[in-house]
KEDRENTI-72401 format. One line per 8 residues: number of its first residue (from 0); for each residue x, y, z of N, C-alpha, C. Coordinates in steps of 0.1 Angstrom, whole numbers, plus 5000, padded with zeros to 4 digits. Each point is the difference from the previous one (the first is absolute). Layout:
N
NUM = X,Y,Z,X,Y,Z,X,Y,Z  ...
! end
This chain:
400
0 = 5009,4988,5000,4991,5012,5000,5009,5012,5000  4996,5010,4993,5007,5013,4999,5001,5006,5014  5012,5004,5004,5002,5006,5014,4990,5011,5003  4998,5009,4990,4991,5011,5002,4986,4995,5003  4996,4989,4994,4986,4994,5002,5000,4995,5015  5011,4994,5004,5000,4994,5014,4998,5011,5010  5005,5012,4997,4998,5012,5009,4986,5005,4999  4994,5001,4988,4987,5006,4998,4989,4992,5005
8 = 5001,4986,4999,4989,4992,5004,4996,5002,5014  5009,4999,5010,4996,5002,5014,4994,5014,5003  5006,5010,4993,4995,5013,5002,4986,5002,4995  4997,4993,4988,4986,5001,4995,4990,4992,5009  5005,4989,5005,4991,4993,5009,4997,5008,5012  5010,5007,5006,4997,5008,5012,4991,5012,4996  5002,5006,4988,4992,5011,4996,4985,4995,4999  4998,4989,4993,4987,4994,4998,4993,4997,5014
16 = 5008,4995,5009,4994,4997,5014,4996,5013,5006  5008,5011,4999,4997,5013,5006,4987,5006,4994  4999,4999,4986,4988,5005,4993,4988,4992,5004  5001,4987,5002,4989,4992,5005,4995,5004,5014  5010,5004,5008,4997,5005,5014,4992,5013,4999  5004,5008,4991,4993,5013,4998,4986,4998,4996  4998,4991,4990,4987,4997,4995,4991,4994,5011  5006,4991,5008,4992,4994,5010,4996,5010,5011
24 = 5008,5009,5003,4997,5010,5011,4991,5011,4995  5002,5003,4987,4993,5012,4994,5008,5012,5003  5005,5007,4989,5008,5012,5002,4992,5012,5001  4987,4999,4998,4991,5012,5002,4990,4996,5010  4997,5009,5009,4991,4998,5011,4986,5001,4995  4992,4990,5001,4986,5000,4996,4990,5002,5011  5005,4999,5013,4991,5002,5011,4995,5014,5001  4990,5002,5009,4992,5013,4999,5006,5011,5008
32 = 5008,4998,5010,5004,5010,5010,5013,5007,4995  5000,5013,5000,5013,5007,4997,5010,4998,5012  5012,4999,4997,5010,4998,5011,5008,5013,5002  5000,5005,5012,5007,5012,5003,5015,4998,4999  5008,5010,4996,5014,4998,4999,5006,4998,5014  5010,4991,5002,5007,4999,5013,5009,5011,5002  5003,5003,5013,5010,5010,5003,5014,4996,4995  5008,5010,4998,5014,4997,4996,5007,4993,5011
40 = 5009,4991,4997,5008,4993,5010,5010,5009,5007  5001,5000,5013,5009,5008,5007,5014,4994,5001  5002,4988,4994,5013,4993,5001,5007,5000,4987  5014,5001,5001,5008,4999,4988,5002,4985,4997  5005,4998,4987,5002,4986,4996,5011,4993,5009  5010,5008,5004,5010,4995,5009,4994,4996,5014  4991,5008,5005,4993,4996,5013,4992,4988,4998  4993,4998,4989,4991,4988,4998,5009,4988,4998
48 = 5011,5001,4993,5009,4989,4999,5006,4996,5014  5003,5010,5008,5005,4997,5014,4989,4993,5008  4987,5004,4998,4989,4994,5007,5000,4985,4996  5001,4998,4988,4999,4986,4995,5011,4991,5005  5012,5006,5000,5012,4992,5005,4999,4997,5015  4993,5009,5007,4999,4998,5015,4987,4995,5005  4992,4994,4991,4988,4994,5004,5002,4989,5010  4991,4997,5008,5001,4989,5010,4993,4988,4995
56 = 5007,4988,5001,4994,4988,4996,4994,4993,5012  4988,4996,5000,4993,4995,5012,5000,4985,5000  5004,4994,4990,4999,4985,4999,4987,4996,4993  4991,5009,4997,4988,4997,4993,5002,5002,4985  4995,4991,4992,5001,5002,4986,4989,5008,4994  5001,5003,4987,4990,5007,4993,4986,4993,5001  4990,5008,5004,4986,4995,5001,4999,4990,5012  5010,4999,5009,4998,4992,5012,4989,5006,5008
64 = 4998,5013,5000,4989,5007,5006,4990,5001,4988  4989,4993,4999,4992,4999,4988,4991,5012,4998  5002,5007,4989,4991,5011,4997,4986,4995,4996  4990,5008,5002,4987,4996,4995,4997,5007,4987  4992,4993,4992,4997,5005,4986,4985,4999,4998  4993,5011,4998,4986,5001,4998,4992,4992,5010  5002,5004,5013,4994,4992,5011,4984,5002,5000  4994,4992,5009,4986,5002,5002,4997,5010,5011
72 = 4988,5007,4999,4996,5010,5010,4987,4996,5006  4998,5005,5012,4987,4998,5007,4993,5014,5002  4987,4999,5003,4993,5012,5005,5005,5003,5014  4997,5013,5004,5004,5004,5014,4992,4991,5010  4988,4997,4997,4992,4992,5009,5006,4986,5002  5004,4993,4989,5006,4987,5000,5013,5000,5007  5008,5011,4997,5014,5000,5005,4999,5003,5016  4990,5007,5004,4999,5003,5015,4999,4988,5008
80 = 4996,4988,4994,4998,4988,5008,5013,4995,5005  5011,5004,4994,5013,4994,5004,5010,5012,5004  4995,5012,5002,5009,5011,5003,4996,5007,5013  5010,5006,5007,4998,5007,5012,4999,5015,4997  4992,5007,5008,4999,5015,4998,5013,5008,4999  5009,4996,5009,5013,5008,5000,5010,4994,4991  4997,4991,4991,5009,4994,4991,5005,5010,4990  5013,5000,4996,5005,5010,4991,4998,4995,4986
88 = 4997,5010,4991,4997,4997,4986,5006,5011,4992  5002,4997,4987,5005,5010,4991,4989,5003,4989  4997,5012,4998,4989,5004,4992,5005,5007,4988  4995,4996,4988,5003,5007,4987,4987,5005,4994  4999,5013,4998,4989,5006,4993,5004,5001,4985  4996,4991,4992,5004,5000,4986,4994,5012,4992  5006,5004,4989,4994,5011,4992,4986,4998,4995  4996,4987,4999,4987,4997,4995,4989,5002,5010
96 = 5004,5002,5013,4991,5001,5011,4999,4988,5008  5006,4989,4995,5000,4987,5007,5009,5001,5012  4996,4995,5012,5008,5000,5012,5003,4985,5003  5013,4997,5001,5004,4986,5004,5008,5001,5013  4998,4990,5008,5007,4999,5013,5009,4988,5001  5012,5002,5005,5010,4989,5001,5004,4998,5014  4995,4990,5007,5004,4999,5014,5014,4997,5002  5006,5007,5011,5014,4998,5002,5004,4986,5004
104 = 4991,4993,5006,5003,4986,5004,5001,4991,4988  4994,5003,4989,5002,4993,4988,5013,5005,4992  5002,5013,5000,5011,5006,4993,5013,4995,5006  5001,4998,5013,5012,4997,5006,5006,4986,4996  4991,4992,4995,5004,4987,4995,5003,4999,4985  4996,5011,4993,5002,5000,4985,5008,5012,4995  4998,5011,5007,5008,5013,4997,4996,5006,4986  4996,4992,4991,4996,5006,4987,4987,4994,4995
112 = 4991,5009,4996,4987,4997,4994,5000,5006,4986  4999,4992,4989,4998,5004,4987,4985,5000,4997  4994,5012,4999,4986,5002,4999,4996,5006,4987  4988,4997,4995,4995,5006,4988,4986,5005,5004  4996,5011,4994,4987,5005,5002,4989,4994,4992  4988,4999,5004,4989,4994,4992,4998,5008,4987  4994,4993,4990,4997,5006,4988,4989,5011,5002  5002,5012,4996,4990,5011,5003,4987,4996,4994
120 = 4999,4992,4990,4987,4996,4995,4993,4990,5008  5007,4994,5010,4994,4990,5008,5001,4986,4996  5006,4998,4988,5003,4987,4995,5011,4993,5008  4999,4987,5002,5011,4993,5007,5012,5000,4992  5012,5001,5006,5013,5000,4994,5005,4985,4998  5003,4997,4988,5005,4986,4997,5014,4999,5006  5003,4988,5005,5013,4998,5006,5012,5002,4989  4996,4997,4988,5010,5001,4989,5001,5014,4994
128 = 4993,5010,5006,5001,5014,4994,5014,5005,5001  5006,5005,4989,5014,5005,5001,5001,5012,5010  5012,5001,5006,5002,5010,5010,4998,5014,4994  5003,5002,4987,4999,5013,4994,4985,5005,5000  4991,4991,5001,4986,5004,5000,4994,5002,5014  5008,4999,5010,4995,5001,5014,5006,5012,5007  4992,5006,5009,5005,5010,5009,5006,4993,5012  5013,4998,5000,5007,4993,5010,5007,5008,5011
136 = 5000,4995,5012,5007,5007,5011,5007,4990,5008  5011,5005,5007,5008,4992,5009,4999,5006,5014  4995,4993,5009,4999,5005,5014,5010,4992,5008  5009,5008,5007,5012,4993,5006,5001,5005,5015  5005,4990,5008,5002,5003,5014,5013,4993,5005  5009,5008,5006,5012,4994,5006,4999,5000,5015  4998,4989,5007,4999,5000,5014,5012,5005,5008  5012,4997,4994,5013,5004,5007,5001,5015,5001
144 = 4994,5008,4990,5001,5014,5000,4987,5007,5002  4989,4992,5002,4987,5006,5003,4995,5009,4988  5005,4997,4988,4997,5009,4989,4990,4994,4991  4990,5007,4996,4989,4996,4991,4999,5009,4988  5000,4995,4988,5000,5008,4988,4992,4992,4989  4995,5008,4991,4993,4994,4989,5004,5007,4987  5001,4992,4989,5005,5006,4987,4991,4995,4989  5000,5008,4989,4994,4995,4988,5009,4989,4995
152 = 4994,4989,4995,5008,4988,4997,5006,5002,4986  5009,5009,4998,5007,5003,4988,5014,5002,5002  5009,4993,4993,5014,5003,4999,5003,5007,4987  5001,5013,5001,5001,5007,4988,4987,4999,4992  5001,4995,4988,4988,4999,4992,4994,4985,5001  5006,4992,5008,4997,4986,5001,4990,4997,5011  4988,4995,4997,4992,4995,5011,5006,4988,5006  5000,4999,5013,5007,4989,5007,4994,4996,5013
160 = 5006,4990,5006,4997,4997,5014,5013,4999,5008  4999,5000,5013,5011,5001,5008,5001,4989,5010  5012,4997,5005,5003,4990,5010,5011,5005,5009  5002,4993,5011,5011,5003,5010,5012,4992,4996  5012,5006,5000,5012,4994,4996,5006,4991,5012  4995,5003,5012,5006,4994,5012,5012,5007,5006  5004,5011,4993,5011,5008,5005,4995,5014,5005  5009,5007,5007,4996,5012,5006,5011,5011,4998
168 = 4996,5012,5000,5010,5011,5001,4994,5010,5011  5008,5004,5009,4996,5008,5012,4988,4993,5007  5001,4987,5001,4990,4991,5006,4987,5000,4993  4999,5006,4988,4988,5002,4992,5000,4990,4989  4988,4995,4997,4998,4990,4990,5004,5005,4986  5007,4991,4993,5003,5003,4986,4990,4992,4991  4993,5006,4991,4990,4994,4991,5007,4998,4986  4994,4992,4992,5004,4999,4986,4987,4999,4992
176 = 5001,5006,4988,4989,4999,4991,5002,4989,4990  4990,4993,4996,5001,4988,4992,5001,5003,4985  4998,5012,4996,5002,5004,4986,5015,5002,4996  5007,5006,5009,5014,5004,4996,5010,4994,5010  4995,4995,5012,5009,4995,5011,5008,5011,5006  4996,5013,4998,5006,5010,5008,4997,4999,5014  5009,5004,5009,4998,4999,5015,4997,5014,5005  4990,5001,5008,4994,5013,5005,5000,5000,5015
184 = 5003,5012,5006,4999,5002,5014,4985,5002,5004  4995,4993,5009,4986,5001,5004,4997,5014,5006  5009,5005,5008,4998,5013,5006,5001,5012,4990  5010,5000,4992,5002,5011,4991,4993,4999,4986  4997,4987,4996,4994,4998,4987,5010,5002,4989  5013,4999,5003,5011,5003,4990,5007,4986,4996  5003,4999,4988,5007,4988,4995,5015,5002,5003  5006,4990,5006,5014,5001,5003,5008,4990,4993
192 = 4994,4992,4991,5007,4990,4992,4991,4996,4989  5006,4997,4988,4992,4995,4989,4998,5011,4989  4992,4997,4990,4998,5009,4989,4994,5014,5003  4993,5000,5012,4994,5013,5003,5007,5007,5012  5013,4997,5002,5007,5006,5011,4999,5015,4999  4997,5006,5012,4998,5015,5000,4986,5005,4998  4991,4991,4995,4986,5004,4997,4992,4998,5013  4988,5006,5000,4992,4998,5012,4986,4996,4996
200 = 4992,4994,5009,4987,4996,4998,4990,5011,5003  4989,5001,4993,4990,5010,5003,4992,4995,5012  4997,5009,5010,4994,4996,5013,4986,5003,5001  4993,4993,5009,4986,5003,5004,5000,5000,5015  4991,5008,5006,5000,5002,5014,4994,4988,5007  5006,4996,5011,4995,4990,5009,4997,5006,5014  4989,4997,5006,4997,5005,5013,5002,4988,5010  5007,5002,5011,5002,4991,5011,4988,5003,5009
208 = 4991,4990,5002,4988,5003,5008,4997,4988,5009  4988,5001,5006,4995,4989,5008,4987,4994,4994  4998,4988,5003,4988,4993,4995,4987,5007,5004  4999,5004,5013,4988,5006,5005,4997,5013,4992  5010,5007,4996,4998,5012,4992,4995,4997,4986  5006,4990,4994,4996,4996,4987,4986,4996,4999  4995,4993,5010,4986,4995,5000,4991,5012,5001  5004,5011,5006,4991,5012,5001,5001,5008,4987
216 = 5013,5002,4995,5002,5010,4989,4997,4993,4987  5004,4987,4998,4999,4994,4987,4992,4987,5001  4987,5000,5003,4993,4988,5001,4998,4992,4987  5003,5006,4989,4999,4994,4987,5014,4995,4995  5010,5001,5008,5014,4997,4995,5001,4985,4998  5010,4996,4993,5004,4986,4998,5012,4997,5008  5000,4989,5007,5011,4996,5009,5007,4988,4996  5013,5000,5000,5008,4989,4996,4997,4988,5008
224 = 4997,4989,4993,4995,4988,5006,5012,4991,5005  4998,4993,5011,5010,4991,5006,5001,4987,4991  4991,4998,4991,5001,4989,4991,5009,5003,4989  5013,4999,5003,5011,5004,4990,5005,4988,4992  4997,4988,5004,5006,4988,4994,5013,4996,5007  5003,5007,5011,5012,4996,5008,4995,4997,5014  5008,4992,5007,4996,4997,5014,5009,5008,5009  4995,5011,5006,5007,5009,5009,4991,5003,5012
232 = 5007,5003,5011,4993,5004,5012,4996,5014,5000  4990,5003,4992,4996,5014,4998,4994,5007,5012  4998,4992,5011,4995,5006,5012,5011,5006,5009  5012,4998,4996,5011,5006,5008,5011,5006,4991  5008,5008,5007,5011,5006,4993,5013,4995,5005  5009,4994,4992,5012,4994,5005,5010,5009,5007  4998,5013,4997,5009,5010,5006,4995,5006,5013  4988,4997,5003,4994,5006,5013,4987,5007,4997
240 = 4999,5012,5005,4988,5008,4998,5002,5015,5002  4994,5008,4992,5001,5014,5001,4991,5005,5012  4991,4992,5005,4991,5003,5010,5005,4997,5014  5011,4992,5001,5005,4995,5013,5015,5004,5001  5004,5005,5011,5014,5004,5002,5009,4988,5002  5013,5002,4997,5009,4990,5004,5003,4989,4989  5000,5005,4987,5003,4990,4989,5008,5008,4989  5002,4994,4989,5008,5006,4990,4996,5014,4996
248 = 4987,5002,5000,4995,5012,4995,5002,5013,5008  5005,4998,5013,5002,5011,5008,5014,4999,5008  5007,4990,4997,5013,4999,5008,5011,5006,4992  5013,4998,5004,5011,5007,4994,5007,4991,4989  4995,4988,4998,5007,4991,4991,4998,5004,4985  5012,5001,4993,5000,5001,4986,5008,4988,4994  4993,4991,4994,5006,4987,4997,5010,5000,4989  5000,5009,4991,5009,5000,4989,5007,5014,4999
256 = 5012,5001,4994,5007,5012,5000,4993,5012,4993  5002,5012,5004,4995,5012,4993,5011,5009,4997  4999,5007,4989,5010,5009,4995,5003,5012,5008  4989,5004,5008,5002,5012,5008,4990,4999,5011  5004,5005,5012,4991,4999,5012,4999,5014,5005  4987,5004,5002,4997,5014,5004,4993,4998,5014  5005,5006,5010,4994,4999,5014,4992,5012,5004  4995,5008,4990,4992,5011,5004,4986,4995,5005
264 = 4996,4988,4996,4987,4994,5005,5003,4986,5003  4992,4994,5009,5002,4985,5003,4999,4992,4987  5008,4990,4998,5001,4993,4988,4987,4994,4994  4991,4996,5009,4988,4993,4996,4988,5010,5000  5003,5013,5002,4989,5010,5000,4993,4999,4986  4987,5000,5001,4992,4999,4987,4998,5014,4995  5005,5003,4988,4999,5013,4994,4993,4999,4987  4996,5012,4995,4996,5001,4986,5011,5007,4992
272 = 5005,4993,4991,5011,5005,4991,4994,5008,4989  5006,5012,4997,4995,5009,4990,5012,5003,4990  4997,5001,4988,5010,5004,4989,4993,5010,4991  5006,5012,5000,4994,5011,4992,5012,5008,4994  5000,5000,4986,5010,5008,4993,5014,4998,5005  5004,4987,5002,5013,4997,5004,5003,5002,5015  4990,5003,5008,5002,5002,5014,4993,4988,5007  5005,4996,5012,4994,4989,5007,4997,5004,5014
280 = 4988,4996,5005,4995,5004,5013,4995,4988,5007  4999,5001,5013,4994,4989,5009,4991,5006,5010  4987,4995,5000,4990,5005,5010,4998,4989,5010  5001,5004,5013,4997,4990,5011,4985,4998,5000  4996,4988,4998,4986,4997,4999,4993,5001,5014  5007,4997,5011,4995,5002,5013,4997,5014,5003  5008,5009,4996,4998,5014,5002,4988,5005,4993  4998,4996,4987,4988,5004,4993,4987,4994,5006
288 = 5001,4988,5005,4989,4994,5007,4996,5008,5013  5010,5005,5007,4997,5008,5012,4994,5013,4997  5005,5007,4989,4995,5013,4997,4989,5001,4990  4997,4989,4992,4990,4999,4990,5003,5008,4988  5005,5013,5001,5004,5009,4989,5014,5005,5002  5008,4998,4991,5014,5006,5000,5003,5007,4988  5002,5013,5001,5005,5008,4989,5015,5000,4998  5004,4997,4988,5015,4999,4998,5003,5003,4986
296 = 5011,4996,4995,5004,5002,4986,5013,4994,4997  5002,4997,4987,5013,4994,4996,5005,5008,4988  5011,5007,5001,5004,5009,4989,4990,5011,4999  4996,5002,4987,4990,5011,4998,4986,4995,5000  4998,4987,5004,4986,4995,5000,4994,5001,5014  4989,5007,5002,4993,5001,5013,4992,4988,5002  5000,4994,5011,4994,4987,5003,4991,5000,5012  4991,4992,5001,4993,4997,5012,4998,4985,5002
304 = 5003,4995,5011,4998,4985,5003,4988,4999,5009  4991,4991,4997,4987,4999,5007,4998,4986,5005  4996,4998,5012,4998,4987,5006,4985,4996,4997  4998,4989,4994,4986,4995,4997,4997,4991,5011  4991,5005,5009,4996,4993,5012,4992,4987,4998  4994,5000,4988,4992,4988,4997,5009,4988,4996  5009,5003,4990,5009,4990,4995,5012,4998,5009  5003,5010,5009,5012,5001,5008,5012,5000,4990
312 = 4999,5009,4990,5010,5001,4990,5004,5015,4999  5011,5003,4994,5005,5014,4998,5000,5002,4985  4994,5012,4996,5000,5004,4986,5008,5014,5000  5007,5002,4988,5007,5012,4998,4995,5008,4988  4998,5013,5001,4995,5008,4989,5009,5012,4997  5000,5004,4988,5005,5013,4996,4989,5011,5003  5003,5010,5007,4990,5010,5005,4997,5011,4990  5006,4999,4988,4997,5010,4990,4987,4996,4992
320 = 4990,5009,5000,4987,4997,4994,4999,5008,4987  4996,4994,4989,4999,5008,4988,4990,5011,5001  5004,5012,4996,4991,5011,5000,5001,5008,5013  5007,4995,5010,5002,5007,5013,5014,5005,5001  5003,5012,5003,5013,5006,4998,5011,4995,5008  4997,4996,5013,5011,4996,5009,4997,4986,5005  5011,4993,5004,4998,4987,5006,4992,5001,5013  4992,4990,5002,4992,5000,5012,5007,4994,5012
328 = 4997,5004,5012,5004,4994,5012,4988,4995,5007  5002,4990,5008,4989,4993,5006,5001,4999,5015  4989,4999,5007,5000,4998,5014,4988,4991,5004  5000,4995,5012,4989,4992,5005,4991,5009,5009  4988,5003,4996,4991,5009,5007,4987,4993,5003  4998,4998,5014,4988,4993,5004,4998,4986,4993  5012,4993,4999,5000,4987,4995,4999,4999,4985  5001,5012,4993,4999,5000,4985,5012,5006,4994
336 = 5004,4995,4988,5011,5005,4993,4996,5013,4992  5006,5011,5004,4996,5013,4994,5013,5007,4995  4998,5006,4988,5011,5009,4995,4999,5013,5007  5012,5006,5003,4999,5013,5008,4998,5012,4990  5001,4998,4987,4998,5011,4991,4985,5003,4998  4992,4990,4997,4986,5002,4997,4990,4994,5010  5006,4993,5010,4992,4992,5010,4991,4989,4993  5004,4996,4989,4993,4989,4993,5003,4987,5008
344 = 4991,4991,5000,5002,4987,5006,5003,4989,4990  5010,4991,5004,5005,4990,4991,4999,4986,5007  4999,4990,4992,4999,4987,5005,5014,4994,5000  5002,4987,5005,5013,4994,5001,5005,4995,4987  4992,5000,4989,5004,4996,4987,5003,5012,4991  5001,5012,5006,5005,5012,4992,4989,5007,4993  4987,4997,5003,4989,5007,4994,4994,5011,5009  4997,5012,4994,4994,5010,5007,4985,4997,5000
352 = 4994,4999,5012,4986,4996,5001,4991,5011,5004  5006,5012,5004,4992,5011,5004,5008,5013,5000  4994,5010,4995,5006,5013,5000,5003,5006,4986  5008,5010,4999,5003,5007,4988,5007,4991,4990  5008,4990,5004,5007,4992,4990,4993,4986,4999  4987,5000,5002,4993,4987,5000,5002,4993,4986  5002,4987,5001,5002,4991,4988,5014,5001,4994  5008,5009,5005,5014,5000,4996,5007,4988,5007
360 = 5011,4995,4993,5007,4989,5006,5015,5003,5001  5006,4996,5010,5015,5001,5001,5006,4988,4992  5012,5003,4994,5007,4990,4992,5007,4991,5010  4998,4987,4999,5007,4990,5008,5015,5000,4996  5008,4998,5010,5015,4999,4998,5004,4986,5004  5007,4993,4991,5004,4986,5002,5009,4999,5013  4997,4991,5008,5008,4997,5012,5001,4985,5002  5010,4996,5007,5003,4986,5002,5003,4996,5014
368 = 4993,4990,5005,5002,4995,5014,5013,4993,5000  5009,5002,5010,5012,4993,5001,5006,5002,5014  5009,4991,5004,5007,5002,5012,5011,5010,4998  5003,5009,5010,5009,5010,4998,5014,4996,4995  5005,4989,5006,5014,4996,4997,5001,4996,4985  4989,4995,4994,5001,4996,4986,4999,5012,4991  4991,5009,5003,4998,5011,4991,5013,5009,5001  5006,5002,5012,5012,5008,5001,5012,4994,4994
376 = 5000,4986,5000,5012,4994,4994,5001,5002,4985  4988,5001,4993,5000,5003,4986,5001,5015,4997  4994,5008,5009,5000,5014,4998,5005,5007,5012  5013,5000,5002,5006,5006,5012,4998,5016,5001  4997,5006,4988,4997,5014,5000,4986,5004,5005  4993,4990,5005,4986,5002,5004,4999,5012,5011  4989,5008,4998,4997,5010,5009,4988,4995,5009  5002,5001,5013,4989,4996,5009,4990,5011,5001
384 = 4988,4997,4997,4989,5010,4999,4991,4999,5013  4994,5012,5004,5004,5014,4995,5013,5004,5004  5007,5008,4992,5014,5005,5003,5000,5008,5013  4990,5009,5002,5000,5008,5012,4991,4994,5010  5002,5004,5013,4991,4995,5010,4986,5002,4997  4991,4990,5001,4987,5001,4996,4990,5005,5011  4993,5010,4997,4989,5005,5009,4987,5002,4992  4990,4992,5004,4987,5001,4993,4993,5013,5005
392 = 4994,5008,4991,4993,5011,5004,4989,4996,5010  4998,5008,5010,4990,4997,5010,4986,5006,4997  5000,5010,4992,4988,5007,4996,5001,5005,4986  4988,5001,4994,5000,5006,4986,5002,5015,5000  5007,5005,4990,5001,5015,4999,4986,5006,4997  4999,5013,5001,4987,5007,4996,4997,4996,4986  4987,5000,4997,4995,4997,4987,5005,5010,4990  5005,4997,4988,5004,5010,4990,4988,5008,4995
! end
């Protein structure tokens, strides 16, 4: 055989295999939901390569922690038969209006749920429907760092599903996508190895809430079923409990190396991590719970953090309202959230329900639940919010 042919044949075979993969995945997204652009990565290629080289091997192999794919869901009524009121859950309000709930006691055993939304027409989705025709999402939880995040299930232009590699960086789960085998940090959503190194995943908000609150706020929600096809002790958490002191979730143990340790807060302090225009902030969730309303800001963005007493969750909003000249500031007056500029009343979901600004909405700001040590190890430049000592106004100013 001609030497040139010997070289070309393997190359052509590889090219055909790659083209077949593209055809199988679909290079154009046919699903219905637009995908917001991800934020730019804050890490250089050299930093990402260093992360990859310093990852921790746990002894677990790829998919040893089994991800779920297109799992079953229950009604709130049916799910309540096996859940406790104070049980922790993760809530995703999808752009279509659908609300799905992912119990922490299931997520701790699987860490990754590859979910798809129902067909808007109401038709059942065939199991062999190509990924490019589905609105897919990846909901992830890392128990070692207490971080929960959700992403659109797209690696670049490729619809995909995700799994756990069994390795960690900064004690945080490393994910891989099955389309390109790129490896992604669960906390940052950044690829640190593979074809998409340096790229990020587009995010969707997850609320860390309680089951009692979900039953009140979202009675029509769909709840991840324990019928996963795997035999796991879904009634217990192998790491302990967030509700009881004296276990992994509140002690000083950090089981795997971290690249940077910041002692400004206790290592397992539960914070909301914020990322805006290249700046990083951390809100103490306990402080927001105590105060209900916390006015703060990150860079040039004025913010308010609000404690939702029904869900027992924290939401963060941009306080700039379209058509109103100045950012709003908020206070708690007679048990109600009121802006000090117009005395309008707002609910915990950022809607004005009474007053001059009625029916206006505050823009939600993406935030992420995590333990302080993990967030700070990735983002050592984090600003603890609010930067200045916080004092909530005790009375409203005179009416304008």
